[in-house]
C-alpha positions as CSV (number, residue, x, y, z in Angstrom):
1,M,0.0,-0.1,-0.4
2,L,1.2,3.4,-1.0
3,N,0.9,6.1,1.6
4,I,2.2,10.1,1.0
5,I,2.6,11.6,3.9
6,E,3.9,14.9,5.7
7,P,6.9,14.3,7.8
8,E,6.3,14.6,11.5
9,T,9.7,12.3,13.0
10,P,12.9,12.5,13.3
11,D,13.3,9.4,11.7
12,Q,10.8,10.4,8.9
13,F,13.0,13.6,8.5
14,E,16.2,11.5,8.6
15,A,14.2,9.7,5.6
16,V,14.1,12.2,3.7
17,R,17.0,13.2,4.2
18,R,18.5,9.7,2.8
19,L,16.0,9.6,0.0
20,C,17.2,13.3,-1.0
21,W,21.2,11.7,-0.8
22,D,19.9,8.9,-3.3
23,Y,18.4,11.1,-5.6
24,R,22.0,13.2,-6.0
25,D,23.7,10.0,-6.5
26,F,21.1,8.8,-9.1
27,L,21.8,11.9,-10.8
28,L,25.5,12.1,-10.3
29,A,25.5,8.0,-11.9
30,L,23.1,9.1,-14.6
31,D,25.3,10.5,-17.2
32,E,28.8,12.7,-17.3
33,R,27.3,16.3,-18.2
34,T,24.7,15.7,-15.5
35,A,27.3,14.9,-12.8
36,Q,29.2,17.8,-13.5
37,I,25.7,20.0,-12.9
38,V,24.9,18.0,-9.9
39,Q,28.1,18.9,-8.7
40,A,28.3,23.1,-9.9
41,F,25.2,23.3,-8.2
42,Y,25.0,20.8,-5.2
43,P,29.7,20.3,-4.3
44,S,28.7,17.7,-1.5
45,E,29.9,20.8,1.4
46,K,26.4,22.7,0.0
47,Y,24.2,19.6,0.0
48,A,25.1,18.4,3.6
49,R,24.4,22.5,4.7
50,V,20.9,21.5,2.1
51,M,20.3,18.9,3.7
52,D,21.0,19.8,7.8
53,N,18.0,22.6,7.5
54,I,15.7,20.7,5.0
55,D,12.7,20.5,7.8
56,A,13.1,24.3,8.2
57,E,14.0,25.3,4.7
58,H,10.6,23.4,3.8
59,A,8.0,23.8,6.9
60,P,4.9,25.2,6.3
61,P,3.3,28.1,5.7
62,T,6.5,29.0,3.5
63,G,6.8,25.5,2.2
64,G,6.2,21.5,2.4
65,I,7.2,18.4,2.4
66,K,6.2,14.9,1.6
67,L,7.2,11.2,1.8
68,A,6.0,8.2,0.1
69,L,5.5,4.8,1.4
70,L,5.5,1.8,0.1
71,H,4.2,-1.0,2.8
72,G,6.0,1.9,5.3
73,E,8.5,2.1,4.0
74,P,10.0,5.2,2.4
75,V,10.4,5.2,-1.2
76,G,10.3,8.4,-2.1
77,C,10.0,11.9,-1.9
78,G,9.2,15.5,-2.6
79,M,8.9,19.1,-1.0
80,F,8.9,22.7,-2.2
81,H,9.4,26.4,-0.4
82,T,8.5,29.4,-1.3
83,Y,10.4,31.4,-4.6
84,E,9.0,34.4,-4.5
85,P,5.9,35.7,-3.0
86,G,3.1,33.5,-4.6
87,V,5.1,31.1,-6.0
88,A,6.3,27.7,-4.7
89,E,8.9,26.2,-6.4
90,I,9.3,22.2,-6.1
91,K,12.2,20.5,-5.5
92,R,14.3,17.3,-5.3
93,V,11.4,15.0,-6.7
94,F,12.3,11.3,-6.2
95,V,11.3,8.0,-6.3
96,T,13.8,4.9,-5.6
97,D,14.0,1.7,-7.8
98,A,11.3,-0.1,-5.9
99,A,8.5,2.2,-6.5
100,R,9.2,3.1,-10.5
101,G,5.7,2.4,-11.7
102,T,3.3,2.2,-8.6
103,G,2.2,5.6,-9.1
104,A,4.5,7.0,-6.2
105,G,6.3,10.2,-8.4
106,C,2.7,11.3,-10.0
107,A,1.4,10.9,-6.0
108,I,3.8,12.8,-4.7
109,M,3.6,15.4,-7.0
110,L,-0.3,15.4,-6.5
111,S,0.1,16.0,-3.0
112,L,3.3,18.7,-3.1
113,I,0.5,20.7,-5.9
114,E,-2.6,20.5,-3.5
115,M,-0.4,21.9,-0.8
116,C,0.8,24.6,-2.5
117,R,-3.2,25.1,-3.4
118,G,-4.2,24.8,0.5
119,L,-1.2,27.3,1.3
120,G,-2.5,30.2,-1.4
121,F,0.1,29.6,-3.5
122,D,-0.7,31.6,-7.3
123,C,1.9,28.8,-9.1
124,I,4.4,26.4,-9.1
125,R,7.6,26.4,-10.8
126,M,10.2,23.8,-10.9
127,D,13.3,22.1,-13.3
128,T,14.4,19.5,-14.2
129,G,17.2,17.9,-16.4
130,K,16.7,16.9,-20.3
131,P,17.8,13.1,-19.0
132,L,15.3,12.3,-17.2
133,E,11.9,12.0,-19.5
134,V,9.7,10.3,-17.5
135,A,9.9,12.7,-15.0
136,T,9.1,15.5,-18.3
137,R,6.3,12.9,-19.3
138,L,4.7,13.2,-15.7
139,Y,4.8,17.0,-15.0
140,L,3.4,17.9,-18.1
141,S,0.6,15.2,-18.1
142,L,-0.2,16.9,-14.3
143,G,-1.0,20.4,-16.4
144,F,2.3,22.0,-15.7
145,H,4.0,23.8,-18.9
146,L,7.4,24.3,-20.3
147,R,8.8,28.1,-19.9
148,D,11.6,30.0,-20.0
149,A,14.4,29.7,-17.5
150,Y,13.5,31.4,-14.0
151,Y,16.5,32.2,-12.8
152,E,20.0,32.8,-14.1
153,T,21.3,29.1,-15.1
154,P,25.3,28.9,-15.0
155,E,26.1,28.1,-18.5
156,I,27.3,24.5,-17.7
157,A,23.3,23.9,-17.9
158,R,22.3,26.2,-20.0
159,D,21.0,23.6,-22.7
160,H,20.4,21.1,-19.9
161,L,17.3,21.9,-18.2
162,L,13.8,22.7,-19.1
163,F,11.8,24.5,-16.4
164,F,8.5,24.1,-15.6
165,E,5.1,26.5,-14.4
166,M,1.7,25.5,-13.4
167,S,-1.2,28.4,-13.0
168,L,-2.7,27.5,-9.3
169,F,-5.8,29.9,-10.8
170,E,-8.6,27.1,-11.3
171,K,-9.7,29.2,-14.5
172,D,-6.5,28.8,-15.6
173,I,-6.4,24.6,-15.6
174,G,-9.6,24.5,-17.3
175,L,-11.4,23.8,-13.3
176,P,-14.8,25.3,-13.2
177,E,-14.5,28.8,-11.8
178,K,-16.2,29.1,-8.0
179,R,-19.2,31.4,-8.4
């Protein structure tokens, strides 16, 4: 059984940190270019500092974290933080090999989107590497649209990243407007 939860205990936050490190390792092993970009954006020491503060940086109401549990075991995570007023940025969506094909990635994303909507964000932005084609298909299927870079992108990553945005206004995503 797949469950998506908000981590609350030290063990659950530690599971999120382990999954984030697994995600970094996955990216480092993906291809040489992706590994160079990961090392440029998040060298080990910098990533360790991010992981040390993950629960504070992504705490509601300016952020959120989701942890996927498959039969009670941590198999995926995703998080967001406030990028600018009204805009959330989703980060580090990852599922383990054991969870691929279970719907965990989609469930994490849907839960993050609903949390952003519930916290009053107007839109969500995110990026991913071009080699992550399955992730790209998922984001597009959920209603994200490709867009130009929304931050200054280092030269090494300029032609290797895709940028996405989703409006959370009901009228913009095809849902009936509230009356």
